[in-house]
C-alpha positions in Angstrom: 111.2 -116.9 -166.9 114.9 -116.3 -166.5 116.7 -119.5 -166.1 120.0 -119.1 -164.3 122.8 -121.7 -164.9 125.6 -122.6 -162.6 128.6 -124.4 -163.7 131.9 -125.6 -161.4 135.0 -123.1 -161.8 138.0 -123.7 -160.6 137.8 -120.1 -159.4 134.6 -118.1 -157.8 133.5 -115.2 -159.7 132.8 -111.5 -158.8 130.2 -109.8 -160.4 130.0 -106.0 -160.1 126.9 -104.2 -161.1 127.3 -100.4 -161.1 125.9 -98.0 -163.9 128.8 -95.1 -163.1 131.4 -96.0 -165.4 134.6 -94.7 -162.9 133.3 -96.4 -159.8 132.8 -99.3 -161.9 136.0 -99.6 -163.3 137.9 -98.5 -159.7 135.9 -101.4 -158.1 137.2 -103.8 -160.9 140.3 -102.7 -160.3 140.5 -102.7 -156.8 139.3 -106.4 -156.6 141.0 -107.7 -159.2 144.2 -106.0 -157.7 143.2 -108.1 -154.8 143.0 -111.6 -156.4 139.5 -111.8 -157.1 137.7 -112.9 -160.5 135.8 -110.2 -161.5 133.0 -109.5 -164.0 131.4 -106.0 -164.2 128.1 -104.6 -165.4 126.4 -101.3 -166.0 122.9 -102.3 -165.4 120.6 -105.8 -164.5 120.5 -107.0 -167.8 124.0 -107.4 -168.7 123.9 -109.5 -165.3 121.2 -111.7 -166.2 122.9 -112.4 -169.7 126.2 -113.1 -167.6 124.2 -115.6 -165.5 122.1 -117.2 -167.9 125.6 -119.5 -169.0 128.0 -118.7 -165.9 128.0 -118.8 -162.4 128.7 -116.1 -159.6 129.7 -117.0 -156.1 129.2 -113.1 -155.0 127.4 -109.8 -156.2 128.6 -106.5 -155.4 125.4 -104.4 -156.4 124.1 -100.9 -156.4 120.6 -99.9 -155.6 120.1 -97.0 -158.1 120.8 -98.5 -161.4 118.9 -98.1 -165.1 115.9 -99.9 -165.6 115.4 -102.7 -163.0 117.1 -101.6 -159.7 119.3 -103.5 -157.4 116.6 -104.1 -154.7 114.4 -106.2 -157.6 117.8 -107.8 -158.8 118.5 -108.8 -155.0 115.2 -110.4 -154.4 115.0 -112.1 -157.9 118.5 -113.4 -157.1 117.9 -114.4 -153.4 115.0 -116.8 -154.5 117.2 -118.8 -157.5 120.5 -118.7 -156.0 119.6 -118.6 -151.9 123.8 -118.7 -151.5 124.8 -116.0 -153.2 126.7 -114.0 -151.5 124.9 -110.2 -152.1 126.7 -107.1 -150.9 124.9 -103.3 -151.7 127.3 -100.9 -152.3 125.3 -97.7 -152.4 124.7 -94.1 -152.2 121.4 -94.5 -150.3 122.8 -94.4 -146.2 119.8 -93.7 -144.2 118.8 -96.5 -141.7 115.5 -97.4 -143.5 117.5 -97.8 -146.7 119.8 -100.3 -145.0 116.9 -102.0 -143.5 115.1 -102.4 -146.9 118.3 -103.7 -148.6 119.0 -105.9 -145.9 115.1 -107.4 -146.1 115.6 -107.9 -149.8 118.2 -110.3 -149.4 121.7 -108.9 -148.9 123.9 -110.3 -146.8 125.9 -106.5 -146.2 124.8 -103.1 -146.5 128.0 -100.7 -147.4 128.0 -97.2 -148.1 129.7 -95.0 -150.6 132.4 -94.1 -150.4 132.7 -97.9 -150.3 136.1 -98.9 -147.6 137.3 -101.4 -149.8 139.3 -103.4 -147.2 136.1 -103.7 -145.5 134.5 -105.3 -148.9 137.3 -107.5 -149.2 137.3 -108.8 -146.1 133.1 -109.3 -146.7 133.4 -111.1 -150.2 136.3 -113.4 -148.7 133.6 -114.5 -146.2 131.0 -115.2 -148.7 133.4 -117.1 -151.1 134.1 -119.7 -148.1 130.6 -120.0 -147.5 130.3 -120.5 -151.3 132.9 -123.0 -151.5 131.8 -125.0 -148.7 128.4 -125.6 -149.9 130.0 -127.7 -152.7 131.2 -130.2 -150.1 129.2 -133.0 -149.7 129.2 -135.4 -146.7 131.0 -138.9 -147.4 131.0 -142.1 -145.0 134.6 -142.2 -144.2 135.7 -145.5 -144.8 134.0 -146.5 -148.3 133.9 -144.0 -151.1 131.6 -146.1 -153.0 128.9 -146.4 -150.0 125.5 -144.1 -150.5 126.0 -141.1 -148.9 124.2 -138.0 -147.4 124.4 -135.1 -150.2 123.8 -131.2 -150.0 122.3 -129.9 -153.0 122.2 -126.5 -152.7 121.0 -125.3 -156.2 117.5 -127.5 -155.5 117.6 -126.6 -151.6 117.6 -130.4 -151.2 119.8 -132.7 -149.0 119.6 -136.3 -150.5 119.5 -139.4 -147.9 122.0 -142.3 -148.7 118.3 -144.1 -149.8 117.7 -141.9 -152.4 114.8 -140.0 -151.1 115.1 -135.9 -151.1 114.3 -133.3 -148.4 113.3 -129.8 -149.3 115.0 -127.3 -147.2 114.6 -124.2 -146.0 116.9 -121.4 -146.3 117.8 -121.4 -142.6 118.4 -125.3 -142.6 120.3 -125.0 -145.9 122.6 -122.6 -144.5 123.1 -124.6 -141.2 123.5 -127.9 -143.1 126.3 -126.1 -145.5 128.2 -124.7 -142.5 128.1 -128.1 -140.6 128.7 -130.1 -143.7 131.9 -128.1 -144.9 133.7 -129.4 -141.9 132.7 -132.9 -141.0 133.8 -134.7 -138.2 134.5 -131.3 -136.3 132.6 -129.2 -134.0 131.1 -126.4 -135.4 130.2 -123.3 -132.6 126.6 -122.0 -132.0 128.1 -118.8 -132.7 129.5 -119.8 -136.2 126.4 -121.6 -136.9 124.1 -118.6 -136.2 126.6 -116.5 -138.2 126.2 -119.1 -141.4 122.5 -118.3 -140.9 122.8 -114.5 -141.1 121.8 -114.0 -137.4 122.8 -111.3 -135.9 124.0 -111.0 -132.1 120.9 -110.1 -130.5 118.7 -112.8 -132.9 120.3 -116.0 -131.9 120.7 -117.8 -128.8 121.5 -121.8 -127.6 117.9 -122.8 -127.9 117.1 -121.4 -130.8 119.5 -123.7 -132.3 118.2 -126.3 -130.7 114.8 -125.8 -131.8 116.3 -125.5 -135.2 118.2 -128.8 -134.9 115.4 -130.6 -133.4 112.9 -129.8 -136.3 115.5 -130.5 -139.0 116.0 -134.0 -137.3 112.3 -134.4 -137.2 111.7 -133.7 -140.6 114.5 -135.8 -142.2 113.7 -138.8 -140.3 109.9 -138.3 -141.6 110.7 -137.9 -145.0 114.1 -139.7 -145.6 113.3 -143.1 -142.6 116.9 -142.1 -141.6 118.5 -140.2 -138.8 120.1 -137.2 -139.9 123.9 -137.7 -138.7 124.2 -134.3 -136.7 125.8 -134.9 -133.2 125.2 -132.5 -130.4 128.6 -131.0 -129.0 127.9 -130.7 -125.3 129.0 -127.0 -124.4 130.2 -126.1 -128.0 127.6 -126.6 -130.7 127.3 -129.4 -133.7 129.1 -131.7 -135.6 128.5 -133.4 -139.0 129.2 -137.7 -139.0 127.9 -138.9 -141.8 
């Protein structure tokens, strides 16, 4: 069993996994030139060795790799790191290829030759999501008071009384976005995007169902009401 370790770092790292040397070097150079901290590997084995001792916030991944292919890598990493950003950059451009890549857990699917400007925008959005997950909800007026804590590595929400609630990926993505801006309204659209829902996949009613189930689940398992406030006409706010 592969064990992945995540350490807190001052600057999130982007990993590039591409077996073609020229393209790997070009992508690494372009991303570094745009201010990213980048590590690069020719195959999955190199990436796994790195992940055993270092953290990666987002991954730029080819599908046609030697040995283990990118689809398998994506499924494995999505299971271990549900909030790691995953972007496929691949020569496979047919519709069923794209659907297969997104189904494997990718946040985005780009065809070669890649538009580096588009890749940069995607990565910056994914890094914002990664940074938000490290934000913990705290009680405003007492730093020593027990608090709600989101533990994304374990897919867990910890209540002030110490009890834990195991979260689904959807619940984790929803709370990560909400807790990233405590006390401020978060729109339904922003929450839907954080949950990787396409425009035709979400509605206000669907968001209400997610929140209702989460409220019931948390109160049932912790005995405490989750501090989510409905903001009429906008969305929700974290008040913990």
